[in-house]
TIVEXZA-524700 format. One record per residue: residue number from 0; residue in one letter; y, x, z of N, C-alpha, C in turn. Coordinates in pm, 1 decimal, decimal comma. Layout:
TIVEXZA-524700
<node><seq>NUM</seq><type>A</type><n_yy>Y</n_yy><n_xx>X</n_xx><n_zz>Z</n_zz><ca_yy>Y</ca_yy><ca_xx>X</ca_xx><ca_zz>Z</ca_zz><c_yy>Y</c_yy><c_xx>X</c_xx><c_zz>Z</c_zz></node>
...
end
This chain:
TIVEXZA-524700
<node><seq>0</seq><type>X</type><n_yy>-1441,7</n_yy><n_xx>-1139,1</n_xx><n_zz>-1798,2</n_zz><ca_yy>-1458,9</ca_yy><ca_xx>-1017,8</ca_xx><ca_zz>-1893,4</ca_zz><c_yy>-1541,9</c_yy><c_xx>-1044,8</c_xx><c_zz>-2038,8</c_zz></node>
<node><seq>1</seq><type>X</type><n_yy>-1624,5</n_yy><n_xx>-1121,1</n_xx><n_zz>-2023,6</n_zz><ca_yy>-1718,2</ca_yy><ca_xx>-1193,0</ca_xx><ca_zz>-2121,7</ca_zz><c_yy>-1632,5</c_yy><c_xx>-1301,3</c_xx><c_zz>-2223,2</c_zz></node>
<node><seq>2</seq><type>X</type><n_yy>-1555,7</n_yy><n_xx>-1366,3</n_xx><n_zz>-2122,4</n_zz><ca_yy>-1447,7</ca_yy><ca_xx>-1480,2</ca_xx><ca_zz>-2203,8</ca_zz><c_yy>-1325,4</c_yy><c_xx>-1398,1</c_xx><c_zz>-2266,8</c_zz></node>
<node><seq>3</seq><type>X</type><n_yy>-1293,5</n_yy><n_xx>-1292,2</n_xx><n_zz>-2226,7</n_zz><ca_yy>-1170,9</ca_yy><ca_xx>-1206,8</ca_xx><ca_zz>-2274,3</ca_zz><c_yy>-1229,6</c_yy><c_xx>-1144,6</c_xx><c_zz>-2404,0</c_zz></node>
<node><seq>4</seq><type>X</type><n_yy>-1351,1</n_yy><n_xx>-1101,6</n_xx><n_zz>-2404,0</n_zz><ca_yy>-1382,9</ca_yy><ca_xx>-1035,8</ca_xx><ca_zz>-2506,5</ca_zz><c_yy>-1444,3</c_yy><c_xx>-1135,7</c_xx><c_zz>-2647,1</c_zz></node>
<node><seq>5</seq><type>X</type><n_yy>-1499,8</n_yy><n_xx>-1240,8</n_xx><n_zz>-2586,1</n_zz><ca_yy>-1501,2</ca_yy><ca_xx>-1349,5</ca_xx><ca_zz>-2677,7</ca_zz><c_yy>-1377,3</c_yy><c_xx>-1397,7</c_xx><c_zz>-2746,9</c_zz></node>
<node><seq>6</seq><type>X</type><n_yy>-1280,8</n_yy><n_xx>-1413,4</n_xx><n_zz>-2688,9</n_zz><ca_yy>-1147,0</ca_yy><ca_xx>-1445,9</ca_xx><ca_zz>-2770,8</ca_zz><c_yy>-1089,9</c_yy><c_xx>-1333,8</c_xx><c_zz>-2839,4</c_zz></node>
<node><seq>7</seq><type>X</type><n_yy>-1120,9</n_yy><n_xx>-1218,6</n_xx><n_zz>-2792,6</n_zz><ca_yy>-1077,0</ca_yy><ca_xx>-1115,7</ca_xx><ca_zz>-2899,2</ca_zz><c_yy>-1144,6</c_yy><c_xx>-1108,1</c_xx><c_zz>-3014,2</c_zz></node>
<node><seq>8</seq><type>X</type><n_yy>-1260,9</n_yy><n_xx>-1104,6</n_xx><n_zz>-3013,6</n_zz><ca_yy>-1363,6</ca_yy><ca_xx>-1133,5</ca_xx><ca_zz>-3141,0</ca_zz><c_yy>-1314,7</c_yy><c_xx>-1243,2</c_xx><c_zz>-3214,0</c_zz></node>
<node><seq>9</seq><type>X</type><n_yy>-1286,8</n_yy><n_xx>-1359,1</n_xx><n_zz>-3200,5</n_zz><ca_yy>-1236,7</ca_yy><ca_xx>-1477,4</ca_xx><ca_zz>-3248,8</ca_zz><c_yy>-1097,4</c_yy><c_xx>-1446,1</c_xx><c_zz>-3278,4</c_zz></node>
<node><seq>10</seq><type>X</type><n_yy>-1004,4</n_yy><n_xx>-1373,0</n_xx><n_zz>-3232,6</n_zz><ca_yy>-859,6</ca_yy><ca_xx>-1330,7</ca_xx><ca_zz>-3268,0</ca_zz><c_yy>-889,3</c_yy><c_xx>-1239,9</c_xx><c_zz>-3384,5</c_zz></node>
<node><seq>11</seq><type>X</type><n_yy>-972,3</n_yy><n_xx>-1181,9</n_xx><n_zz>-3394,9</n_zz><ca_yy>-1013,7</ca_yy><ca_xx>-1068,7</ca_xx><ca_zz>-3491,2</ca_zz><c_yy>-1058,7</c_yy><c_xx>-1132,6</c_xx><c_zz>-3631,3</c_zz></node>
<node><seq>12</seq><type>X</type><n_yy>-1158,3</n_yy><n_xx>-1219,0</n_xx><n_zz>-3620,4</n_zz><ca_yy>-1175,0</ca_yy><ca_xx>-1282,7</ca_xx><ca_zz>-3709,7</ca_zz><c_yy>-1069,0</c_yy><c_xx>-1396,6</c_xx><c_zz>-3812,7</c_zz></node>
<node><seq>13</seq><type>X</type><n_yy>-985,3</n_yy><n_xx>-1440,8</n_xx><n_zz>-3715,7</n_zz><ca_yy>-899,7</ca_yy><ca_xx>-1513,1</ca_xx><ca_zz>-3786,1</ca_zz><c_yy>-797,2</c_yy><c_xx>-1416,2</c_xx><c_zz>-3828,0</c_zz></node>
<node><seq>14</seq><type>X</type><n_yy>-780,8</n_yy><n_xx>-1313,8</n_xx><n_zz>-3807,3</n_zz><ca_yy>-695,5</ca_yy><ca_xx>-1225,6</ca_xx><ca_zz>-3851,2</ca_zz><c_yy>-757,7</c_yy><c_xx>-1204,3</c_xx><c_zz>-3980,7</c_zz></node>
<node><seq>15</seq><type>X</type><n_yy>-920,6</n_yy><n_xx>-1165,6</n_xx><n_zz>-3978,3</n_zz><ca_yy>-975,5</ca_yy><ca_xx>-1116,9</ca_xx><ca_zz>-4095,5</ca_zz><c_yy>-979,7</c_yy><c_xx>-1211,7</c_xx><c_zz>-4218,6</c_zz></node>
<node><seq>16</seq><type>X</type><n_yy>-974,9</n_yy><n_xx>-1366,9</n_xx><n_zz>-4184,1</n_zz><ca_yy>-970,0</ca_yy><ca_xx>-1468,6</ca_xx><ca_zz>-4267,7</ca_zz><c_yy>-821,2</c_yy><c_xx>-1466,9</c_xx><c_zz>-4331,6</c_zz></node>
<node><seq>17</seq><type>X</type><n_yy>-722,0</n_yy><n_xx>-1431,8</n_xx><n_zz>-4237,2</n_zz><ca_yy>-607,7</ca_yy><ca_xx>-1464,2</ca_xx><ca_zz>-4305,9</ca_zz><c_yy>-591,3</c_yy><c_xx>-1355,7</c_xx><c_zz>-4417,1</c_zz></node>
<node><seq>18</seq><type>X</type><n_yy>-645,6</n_yy><n_xx>-1227,0</n_xx><n_zz>-4402,4</n_zz><ca_yy>-623,8</ca_yy><ca_xx>-1087,3</ca_xx><ca_zz>-4452,5</ca_zz><c_yy>-689,9</c_yy><c_xx>-1127,8</c_xx><c_zz>-4573,9</c_zz></node>
<node><seq>19</seq><type>X</type><n_yy>-826,0</n_yy><n_xx>-1205,3</n_xx><n_zz>-4586,7</n_zz><ca_yy>-862,5</ca_yy><ca_xx>-1234,3</ca_xx><ca_zz>-4707,2</ca_zz><c_yy>-798,7</c_yy><c_xx>-1330,7</c_xx><c_zz>-4778,9</c_zz></node>
<node><seq>20</seq><type>X</type><n_yy>-731,9</n_yy><n_xx>-1420,9</n_xx><n_zz>-4730,4</n_zz><ca_yy>-662,7</ca_yy><ca_xx>-1514,3</ca_xx><ca_zz>-4808,8</ca_zz><c_yy>-518,5</c_yy><c_xx>-1393,5</c_xx><c_zz>-4904,2</c_zz></node>
<node><seq>21</seq><type>X</type><n_yy>-503,6</n_yy><n_xx>-1334,4</n_xx><n_zz>-4812,7</n_zz><ca_yy>-372,5</ca_yy><ca_xx>-1273,2</ca_xx><ca_zz>-4851,6</ca_zz><c_yy>-398,5</c_yy><c_xx>-1148,7</c_xx><c_zz>-4950,8</c_zz></node>
<node><seq>22</seq><type>X</type><n_yy>-479,4</n_yy><n_xx>-1087,8</n_xx><n_zz>-4938,8</n_zz><ca_yy>-563,1</ca_yy><ca_xx>-970,0</ca_xx><ca_zz>-5017,2</ca_zz><c_yy>-568,5</c_yy><c_xx>-1057,9</c_xx><c_zz>-5166,8</c_zz></node>
<node><seq>23</seq><type>X</type><n_yy>-627,1</n_yy><n_xx>-1170,0</n_xx><n_zz>-5150,1</n_zz><ca_yy>-691,2</ca_yy><ca_xx>-1235,2</ca_xx><ca_zz>-5259,8</ca_zz><c_yy>-540,7</c_yy><c_xx>-1265,2</c_xx><c_zz>-5344,0</c_zz></node>
<node><seq>24</seq><type>X</type><n_yy>-465,0</n_yy><n_xx>-1320,7</n_xx><n_zz>-5307,0</n_zz><ca_yy>-336,6</ca_yy><ca_xx>-1379,7</ca_xx><ca_zz>-5361,0</ca_zz><c_yy>-271,2</c_yy><c_xx>-1245,6</c_xx><c_zz>-5445,9</c_zz></node>
<node><seq>25</seq><type>X</type><n_yy>-235,7</n_yy><n_xx>-1147,0</n_xx><n_zz>-5372,5</n_zz><ca_yy>-181,7</ca_yy><ca_xx>-997,3</ca_xx><ca_zz>-5421,0</ca_zz><c_yy>-276,6</c_yy><c_xx>-964,1</c_xx><c_zz>-5501,7</c_zz></node>
<node><seq>26</seq><type>X</type><n_yy>-392,4</n_yy><n_xx>-957,1</n_xx><n_zz>-5495,8</n_zz><ca_yy>-495,3</ca_yy><ca_xx>-872,7</ca_xx><ca_zz>-5563,0</ca_zz><c_yy>-459,8</c_yy><c_xx>-951,5</c_xx><c_zz>-5725,6</c_zz></node>
<node><seq>27</seq><type>X</type><n_yy>-480,0</n_yy><n_xx>-1082,1</n_xx><n_zz>-5721,0</n_zz><ca_yy>-458,9</ca_yy><ca_xx>-1178,8</ca_xx><ca_zz>-5837,1</ca_zz><c_yy>-344,4</c_yy><c_xx>-1166,8</c_xx><c_zz>-5926,2</c_zz></node>
<node><seq>28</seq><type>X</type><n_yy>-244,0</n_yy><n_xx>-1136,6</n_xx><n_zz>-5838,1</n_zz><ca_yy>-98,4</ca_yy><ca_xx>-1144,5</ca_xx><ca_zz>-5908,5</ca_zz><c_yy>-74,8</c_yy><c_xx>-998,9</c_xx><c_zz>-5978,3</c_zz></node>
<node><seq>29</seq><type>X</type><n_yy>-105,4</n_yy><n_xx>-892,6</n_xx><n_zz>-5911,8</n_zz><ca_yy>-100,9</ca_yy><ca_xx>-722,7</ca_xx><ca_zz>-5917,6</ca_zz><c_yy>-111,9</c_yy><c_xx>-738,9</c_xx><c_zz>-6067,6</c_zz></node>
<node><seq>30</seq><type>X</type><n_yy>0,4</n_yy><n_xx>-648,8</n_xx><n_zz>-6100,5</n_zz><ca_yy>-72,3</ca_yy><ca_xx>-613,0</ca_xx><ca_zz>-6275,0</ca_zz><c_yy>-176,2</c_yy><c_xx>-525,1</c_xx><c_zz>-6290,7</c_zz></node>
<node><seq>31</seq><type>X</type><n_yy>-216,0</n_yy><n_xx>-470,6</n_xx><n_zz>-6400,6</n_zz><ca_yy>-317,5</ca_yy><ca_xx>-360,5</ca_xx><ca_zz>-6436,9</ca_zz><c_yy>-289,5</c_yy><c_xx>-237,4</c_xx><c_zz>-6397,9</c_zz></node>
<node><seq>32</seq><type>X</type><n_yy>-384,6</n_yy><n_xx>-172,5</n_xx><n_zz>-6359,6</n_zz><ca_yy>-354,0</ca_yy><ca_xx>-49,4</ca_xx><ca_zz>-6262,7</ca_zz><c_yy>-292,6</c_yy><c_xx>-36,9</c_xx><c_zz>-6135,6</c_zz></node>
<node><seq>33</seq><type>X</type><n_yy>-278,5</n_yy><n_xx>-191,9</n_xx><n_zz>-6070,1</n_zz><ca_yy>-203,4</ca_yy><ca_xx>-167,6</ca_xx><ca_zz>-5951,3</ca_zz><c_yy>-294,5</c_yy><c_xx>-120,9</c_xx><c_zz>-5836,0</c_zz></node>
<node><seq>34</seq><type>X</type><n_yy>-242,6</n_yy><n_xx>-143,1</n_xx><n_zz>-5724,1</n_zz><ca_yy>-345,3</ca_yy><ca_xx>-97,8</ca_xx><ca_zz>-5589,0</ca_zz><c_yy>-415,5</c_yy><c_xx>-240,3</c_xx><c_zz>-5575,0</c_zz></node>
<node><seq>35</seq><type>X</type><n_yy>-549,1</n_yy><n_xx>-227,2</n_xx><n_zz>-5561,7</n_zz><ca_yy>-640,9</ca_yy><ca_xx>-323,7</ca_xx><ca_zz>-5491,3</ca_zz><c_yy>-615,8</c_yy><c_xx>-334,7</c_xx><c_zz>-5330,9</c_zz></node>
<node><seq>36</seq><type>X</type><n_yy>-589,8</n_yy><n_xx>-415,1</n_xx><n_zz>-5287,4</n_zz><ca_yy>-583,4</ca_yy><ca_xx>-429,2</ca_xx><ca_zz>-5121,3</ca_zz><c_yy>-724,2</c_yy><c_xx>-485,4</c_xx><c_zz>-5076,0</c_zz></node>
<node><seq>37</seq><type>X</type><n_yy>-722,9</n_yy><n_xx>-472,9</n_xx><n_zz>-4958,1</n_zz><ca_yy>-846,9</ca_yy><ca_xx>-493,5</ca_xx><ca_zz>-4873,2</ca_zz><c_yy>-815,1</c_yy><c_xx>-581,8</c_xx><c_zz>-4766,3</c_zz></node>
<node><seq>38</seq><type>X</type><n_yy>-866,8</n_yy><n_xx>-678,6</n_xx><n_zz>-4709,3</n_zz><ca_yy>-835,3</ca_yy><ca_xx>-778,7</ca_xx><ca_zz>-4613,0</ca_zz><c_yy>-750,9</c_yy><c_xx>-697,0</c_xx><c_zz>-4521,2</c_zz></node>
<node><seq>39</seq><type>X</type><n_yy>-808,7</n_yy><n_xx>-568,3</n_xx><n_zz>-4472,4</n_zz><ca_yy>-766,8</ca_yy><ca_xx>-508,4</ca_xx><ca_zz>-4341,1</ca_zz><c_yy>-629,4</c_yy><c_xx>-455,6</c_xx><c_zz>-4363,9</c_zz></node>
<node><seq>40</seq><type>X</type><n_yy>-582,4</n_yy><n_xx>-442,7</n_xx><n_zz>-4492,1</n_zz><ca_yy>-427,6</ca_yy><ca_xx>-394,4</ca_xx><ca_zz>-4542,2</ca_zz><c_yy>-328,7</c_yy><c_xx>-526,9</c_xx><c_zz>-4483,0</c_zz></node>
<node><seq>41</seq><type>X</type><n_yy>-391,4</n_yy><n_xx>-638,7</n_xx><n_zz>-4438,2</n_zz><ca_yy>-287,1</ca_yy><ca_xx>-748,0</ca_xx><ca_zz>-4374,0</ca_zz><c_yy>-336,9</c_yy><c_xx>-795,2</c_xx><c_zz>-4250,7</c_zz></node>
<node><seq>42</seq><type>X</type><n_yy>-387,8</n_yy><n_xx>-730,3</n_xx><n_zz>-4167,9</n_zz><ca_yy>-430,0</ca_yy><ca_xx>-743,8</ca_xx><ca_zz>-4042,9</ca_zz><c_yy>-353,7</c_yy><c_xx>-638,5</c_xx><c_zz>-3954,3</c_zz></node>
<node><seq>43</seq><type>X</type><n_yy>-302,7</n_yy><n_xx>-700,2</n_xx><n_zz>-3824,5</n_zz><ca_yy>-262,3</ca_yy><ca_xx>-622,8</ca_xx><ca_zz>-3755,6</ca_zz><c_yy>-303,3</c_yy><c_xx>-481,9</c_xx><c_zz>-3696,5</c_zz></node>
<node><seq>44</seq><type>X</type><n_yy>-262,5</n_yy><n_xx>-391,9</n_xx><n_zz>-3669,3</n_zz><ca_yy>-335,4</ca_yy><ca_xx>-274,1</ca_xx><ca_zz>-3610,9</ca_zz><c_yy>-391,6</c_yy><c_xx>-282,2</c_xx><c_zz>-3506,7</c_zz></node>
<node><seq>45</seq><type>X</type><n_yy>-465,8</n_yy><n_xx>-225,5</n_xx><n_zz>-3459,3</n_zz><ca_yy>-537,1</ca_yy><ca_xx>-224,5</ca_xx><ca_zz>-3315,1</ca_zz><c_yy>-468,7</c_yy><c_xx>-129,0</c_xx><c_zz>-3229,5</c_zz></node>
<node><seq>46</seq><type>X</type><n_yy>-406,4</n_yy><n_xx>-178,9</n_xx><n_zz>-3151,3</n_zz><ca_yy>-334,4</ca_yy><ca_xx>-69,1</ca_xx><ca_zz>-3029,1</ca_zz><c_yy>-440,7</c_yy><c_xx>-44,6</c_xx><c_zz>-2966,7</c_zz></node>
<node><seq>47</seq><type>X</type><n_yy>-388,9</n_yy><n_xx>85,8</n_xx><n_zz>-2867,5</n_zz><ca_yy>-487,3</ca_yy><ca_xx>116,1</ca_xx><ca_zz>-2772,1</ca_zz><c_yy>-404,9</c_yy><c_xx>78,7</c_xx><c_zz>-2649,1</c_zz></node>
<node><seq>48</seq><type>X</type><n_yy>-517,9</n_yy><n_xx>56,9</n_xx><n_zz>-2569,4</n_zz><ca_yy>-453,6</ca_yy><ca_xx>30,2</ca_xx><ca_zz>-2414,1</ca_zz><c_yy>-343,3</c_yy><c_xx>112,1</c_xx><c_zz>-2345,5</c_zz></node>
<node><seq>49</seq><type>X</type><n_yy>-235,6</n_yy><n_xx>62,3</n_xx><n_zz>-2314,0</n_zz><ca_yy>-126,1</ca_yy><ca_xx>107,5</ca_xx><ca_zz>-2243,2</ca_zz><c_yy>-185,8</c_yy><c_xx>198,0</c_xx><c_zz>-2105,7</c_zz></node>
<node><seq>50</seq><type>X</type><n_yy>-138,5</n_yy><n_xx>290,7</n_xx><n_zz>-2065,5</n_zz><ca_yy>-182,9</ca_yy><ca_xx>364,1</ca_xx><ca_zz>-1951,9</ca_zz><c_yy>-78,6</c_yy><c_xx>342,9</c_xx><c_zz>-1825,1</c_zz></node>
<node><seq>51</seq><type>X</type><n_yy>-112,0</n_yy><n_xx>321,9</n_xx><n_zz>-1742,7</n_zz><ca_yy>-28,4</ca_yy><ca_xx>274,6</ca_xx><ca_zz>-1611,3</ca_zz><c_yy>97,8</c_yy><c_xx>315,2</c_xx><c_zz>-1605,5</c_zz></node>
<node><seq>52</seq><type>X</type><n_yy>115,2</n_yy><n_xx>433,5</n_xx><n_zz>-1641,3</n_zz><ca_yy>226,5</ca_yy><ca_xx>537,0</ca_xx><ca_zz>-1634,5</ca_zz><c_yy>335,2</c_yy><c_xx>460,6</c_xx><c_zz>-1745,6</c_zz></node>
<node><seq>53</seq><type>X</type><n_yy>304,2</n_yy><n_xx>426,2</n_xx><n_zz>-1882,7</n_zz><ca_yy>366,4</ca_yy><ca_xx>378,3</ca_xx><ca_zz>-1976,1</ca_zz><c_yy>371,9</c_yy><c_xx>235,0</c_xx><c_zz>-1951,3</c_zz></node>
<node><seq>54</seq><type>X</type><n_yy>314,5</n_yy><n_xx>168,9</n_xx><n_zz>-1881,6</n_zz><ca_yy>330,5</ca_yy><ca_xx>27,4</ca_xx><ca_zz>-1834,9</ca_zz><c_yy>457,9</c_yy><c_xx>-3,5</c_xx><c_zz>-1705,9</c_zz></node>
<node><seq>55</seq><type>X</type><n_yy>459,6</n_yy><n_xx>116,1</n_xx><n_zz>-1614,0</n_zz><ca_yy>555,1</ca_yy><ca_xx>135,9</ca_xx><ca_zz>-1543,4</ca_zz><c_yy>696,8</c_yy><c_xx>171,5</c_xx><c_zz>-1599,7</c_zz></node>
<node><seq>56</seq><type>X</type><n_yy>682,3</n_yy><n_xx>263,4</n_xx><n_zz>-1723,5</n_zz><ca_yy>797,0</ca_yy><ca_xx>308,6</ca_xx><ca_zz>-1790,6</ca_zz><c_yy>866,9</c_yy><c_xx>167,6</c_xx><c_zz>-1857,4</c_zz></node>
<node><seq>57</seq><type>X</type><n_yy>799,7</n_yy><n_xx>94,9</n_xx><n_zz>-1901,3</n_zz><ca_yy>830,5</ca_yy><ca_xx>-40,3</ca_xx><ca_zz>-1985,1</ca_zz><c_yy>912,3</c_yy><c_xx>-124,6</c_xx><c_zz>-1883,4</c_zz></node>
<node><seq>58</seq><type>X</type><n_yy>843,7</n_yy><n_xx>-150,3</n_xx><n_zz>-1759,1</n_zz><ca_yy>875,6</ca_yy><ca_xx>-230,4</ca_xx><ca_zz>-1646,4</ca_zz><c_yy>1025,4</c_yy><c_xx>-155,6</c_xx><c_zz>-1593,0</c_zz></node>
<node><seq>59</seq><type>X</type><n_yy>1018,6</n_yy><n_xx>-11,3</n_xx><n_zz>-1592,7</n_zz><ca_yy>1163,7</ca_yy><ca_xx>23,3</ca_xx><ca_zz>-1505,7</ca_zz><c_yy>1263,0</c_yy><c_xx>29,2</c_xx><c_zz>-1622,1</c_zz></node>
<node><seq>60</seq><type>X</type><n_yy>1222,5</n_yy><n_xx>59,0</n_xx><n_zz>-1775,1</n_zz><ca_yy>1332,9</ca_yy><ca_xx>47,8</ca_xx><ca_zz>-1861,8</ca_zz><c_yy>1402,2</c_yy><c_xx>-131,6</c_xx><c_zz>-1884,9</c_zz></node>
<node><seq>61</seq><type>X</type><n_yy>1286,5</n_yy><n_xx>-190,2</n_xx><n_zz>-1849,1</n_zz><ca_yy>1368,5</ca_yy><ca_xx>-366,2</ca_xx><ca_zz>-1864,1</ca_zz><c_yy>1426,6</c_yy><c_xx>-375,7</c_xx><c_zz>-1733,8</c_zz></node>
<node><seq>62</seq><type>X</type><n_yy>1413,7</n_yy><n_xx>-329,5</n_xx><n_zz>-1587,9</n_zz><ca_yy>1471,1</ca_yy><ca_xx>-355,5</ca_xx><ca_zz>-1503,1</ca_zz><c_yy>1628,5</c_yy><c_xx>-298,8</c_xx><c_zz>-1519,4</c_zz></node>
<node><seq>63</seq><type>X</type><n_yy>1625,4</n_yy><n_xx>-197,5</n_xx><n_zz>-1583,8</n_zz><ca_yy>1743,3</ca_yy><ca_xx>-105,2</ca_xx><ca_zz>-1599,3</ca_zz><c_yy>1840,0</c_yy><c_xx>-210,4</c_xx><c_zz>-1701,0</c_zz></node>
<node><seq>64</seq><type>X</type><n_yy>1770,0</n_yy><n_xx>-242,0</n_xx><n_zz>-1815,3</n_zz><ca_yy>1846,3</ca_yy><ca_xx>-349,0</ca_xx><ca_zz>-1894,3</ca_zz><c_yy>1891,9</c_yy><c_xx>-477,0</c_xx><c_zz>-1809,1</c_zz></node>
<node><seq>65</seq><type>X</type><n_yy>1830,0</n_yy><n_xx>-547,7</n_xx><n_zz>-1691,4</n_zz><ca_yy>1906,4</ca_yy><ca_xx>-643,1</ca_xx><ca_zz>-1638,0</ca_zz><c_yy>1964,6</c_yy><c_xx>-597,7</c_xx><c_zz>-1526,5</c_zz></node>
<node><seq>66</seq><type>X</type><n_yy>1947,3</n_yy><n_xx>-496,5</n_xx><n_zz>-1505,8</n_zz><ca_yy>2065,3</ca_yy><ca_xx>-445,8</ca_xx><ca_zz>-1379,5</ca_zz><c_yy>1943,3</c_yy><c_xx>-446,5</c_xx><c_zz>-1245,5</c_zz></node>
<node><seq>67</seq><type>X</type><n_yy>1832,7</n_yy><n_xx>-477,3</n_xx><n_zz>-1299,6</n_zz><ca_yy>1753,7</ca_yy><ca_xx>-509,3</ca_xx><ca_zz>-1159,2</ca_zz><c_yy>1747,9</c_yy><c_xx>-390,2</c_xx><c_zz>-1044,4</c_zz></node>
<node><seq>68</seq><type>X</type><n_yy>1734,2</n_yy><n_xx>-425,1</n_xx><n_zz>-915,1</n_zz><ca_yy>1711,4</ca_yy><ca_xx>-309,5</ca_xx><ca_zz>-831,0</ca_zz><c_yy>1564,9</c_yy><c_xx>-285,0</c_xx><c_zz>-829,7</c_zz></node>
<node><seq>69</seq><type>X</type><n_yy>1538,8</n_yy><n_xx>-145,5</n_xx><n_zz>-766,0</n_zz><ca_yy>1419,6</ca_yy><ca_xx>-107,0</ca_xx><ca_zz>-773,2</ca_zz><c_yy>1405,8</c_yy><c_xx>-74,3</c_xx><c_zz>-630,1</c_zz></node>
<node><seq>70</seq><type>X</type><n_yy>1297,2</n_yy><n_xx>-205,2</n_xx><n_zz>-551,6</n_zz><ca_yy>1295,9</ca_yy><ca_xx>-195,6</ca_xx><ca_zz>-401,6</ca_zz><c_yy>1155,3</c_yy><c_xx>-108,6</c_xx><c_zz>-359,4</c_zz></node>
<node><seq>71</seq><type>X</type><n_yy>1093,4</n_yy><n_xx>-23,4</n_xx><n_zz>-448,3</n_zz><ca_yy>984,3</ca_yy><ca_xx>40,2</ca_xx><ca_zz>-408,9</ca_zz><c_yy>963,9</c_yy><c_xx>103,0</c_xx><c_zz>-328,0</c_zz></node>
<node><seq>72</seq><type>X</type><n_yy>1119,9</n_yy><n_xx>199,4</n_xx><n_zz>-314,9</n_zz><ca_yy>1098,1</ca_yy><ca_xx>317,9</ca_xx><ca_zz>-236,6</ca_zz><c_yy>1178,0</c_yy><c_xx>264,2</c_xx><c_zz>-80,4</c_zz></node>
<node><seq>73</seq><type>X</type><n_yy>1236,1</n_yy><n_xx>117,6</n_xx><n_zz>-98,5</n_zz><ca_yy>1282,3</ca_yy><ca_xx>106,8</ca_xx><ca_zz>49,5</ca_zz><c_yy>1209,1</c_yy><c_xx>94,4</c_xx><c_zz>156,8</c_zz></node>
<node><seq>74</seq><type>X</type><n_yy>1250,4</n_yy><n_xx>122,4</n_xx><n_zz>267,9</n_zz><ca_yy>1160,1</ca_yy><ca_xx>88,4</ca_xx><ca_zz>374,1</ca_zz><c_yy>1167,6</c_yy><c_xx>-33,1</c_xx><c_zz>447,1</c_zz></node>
<node><seq>75</seq><type>X</type><n_yy>1033,9</n_yy><n_xx>-109,0</n_xx><n_zz>494,8</n_zz><ca_yy>1063,4</ca_yy><ca_xx>-202,7</ca_xx><ca_zz>542,1</ca_zz><c_yy>1095,7</c_yy><c_xx>-222,9</c_xx><c_zz>657,4</c_zz></node>
<node><seq>76</seq><type>X</type><n_yy>1186,3</n_yy><n_xx>-350,4</n_xx><n_zz>680,3</n_zz><ca_yy>1283,8</ca_yy><ca_xx>-364,9</ca_xx><ca_zz>787,4</ca_zz><c_yy>1202,9</c_yy><c_xx>-443,4</c_xx><c_zz>915,5</c_zz></node>
end
């Protein structure tokens, strides 16, 4: 868990550094009176974690797309 958290923080820092570059370029090129951008404007939005029900719905949708067979409810032979 600690490694996952560390990786997530590193990814967020990299996104922020990229946002700094992008916002600096856009702010240099904007006209007078234009909107001033912040690094966060160019960072991916944080997504909340999916619930188990949402994950299952995604898998079920995918299985329908590939004509997969749902074997969850079949009795063991």
